[in-house]
C-alpha positions in Angstrom: 0.1 -27.6 13.7 -2.4 -29.2 16.0 -4.5 -32.3 15.3 -7.4 -32.8 17.7 -8.6 -36.4 17.5 -11.9 -37.4 19.1 -11.8 -40.5 21.3 -15.1 -42.3 21.6 -16.6 -42.9 25.1 -15.5 -46.3 26.5 -12.1 -46.3 24.8 -8.6 -45.7 26.1 -5.6 -44.6 23.9 -2.6 -46.9 24.2 0.0 -44.5 25.5 2.9 -46.7 24.4 1.9 -46.1 20.8 1.7 -42.3 21.4 5.1 -42.3 23.2 6.6 -44.2 20.3 5.4 -41.4 17.9 7.2 -38.9 20.0 10.4 -41.0 20.3 10.4 -41.5 16.5 10.0 -37.7 15.9 6.7 -38.2 14.1 5.0 -35.8 16.5 6.5 -33.2 18.9 4.2 -34.2 21.8 0.7 -35.1 22.7 -2.0 -34.4 25.4 -4.8 -36.6 26.5 -8.1 -35.3 27.7 -11.2 -37.2 28.5 -12.5 -37.3 25.0 -9.6 -36.3 22.8 -5.9 -36.8 21.9 -4.2 -33.6 20.8 -1.1 -34.0 18.7 1.4 -31.2 18.4 3.3 -31.3 15.1 6.2 -29.3 13.8 7.8 -29.0 10.3 4.6 -30.1 8.5 4.9 -29.6 4.8 1.8 -28.1 3.2 0.1 -30.4 0.7 2.0 -33.5 1.8 0.1 -36.4 3.4 0.9 -37.1 7.0 0.2 -40.6 8.4 0.7 -42.2 11.8 -0.9 -45.1 13.6 -2.0 -45.5 17.2 -4.4 -47.9 18.9 -7.4 -47.5 21.2 -8.6 -50.2 23.6 -12.3 -50.7 24.2 -13.1 -51.1 27.9 -16.3 -53.1 27.1 -18.6 -53.9 24.2 -20.1 -50.7 23.0 -21.7 -48.8 20.2 -20.2 -45.4 20.3 -19.5 -42.3 18.2 -16.3 -40.3 18.2 -16.4 -36.5 18.7 -15.4 -34.6 15.5 -11.7 -34.4 14.8 -9.9 -31.4 13.4 -6.5 -30.3 12.1 -5.5 -26.7 12.2 -2.6 -24.2 12.5 -2.0 -23.1 16.0 -1.7 -19.5 15.1 -4.6 -19.5 12.6 -7.1 -21.9 13.9 -9.7 -20.8 11.4 -7.6 -22.4 8.7 -8.0 -26.1 9.0 -10.3 -29.0 8.4 -12.8 -31.0 10.3 -13.6 -34.8 10.1 -17.1 -35.6 11.1 -17.8 -38.1 14.0 -17.3 -41.8 13.2 -19.4 -44.7 14.5 -17.7 -47.6 16.2 -19.2 -50.9 17.3 -17.3 -53.3 19.6 -18.6 -56.8 20.2 -17.5 -59.5 22.5 -14.9 -61.8 20.8 -13.6 -59.2 18.4 -9.9 -60.1 17.8 -7.4 -57.5 18.9 -5.3 -56.0 16.0 
């Protein structure tokens, strides 16, 4: 299974979080492109929720929108789901979580 997560402009994924997901066996591997993180998953059980956490770091204050994100089977990409773009606002002085 592939999960293609949109990364908003002006943000960088924290690779230590992504590397930890691989080390823990939560994901098989990942790829970063300019505007997305692609998660490669194995042994996904149909109908069971799958959760994992990762962080993005804003490079500067910004109002941005993510690209759409989608999850699909590698061999049958027409069988999947799409999450619409999300709006994100970063202001100066916002505490890091």
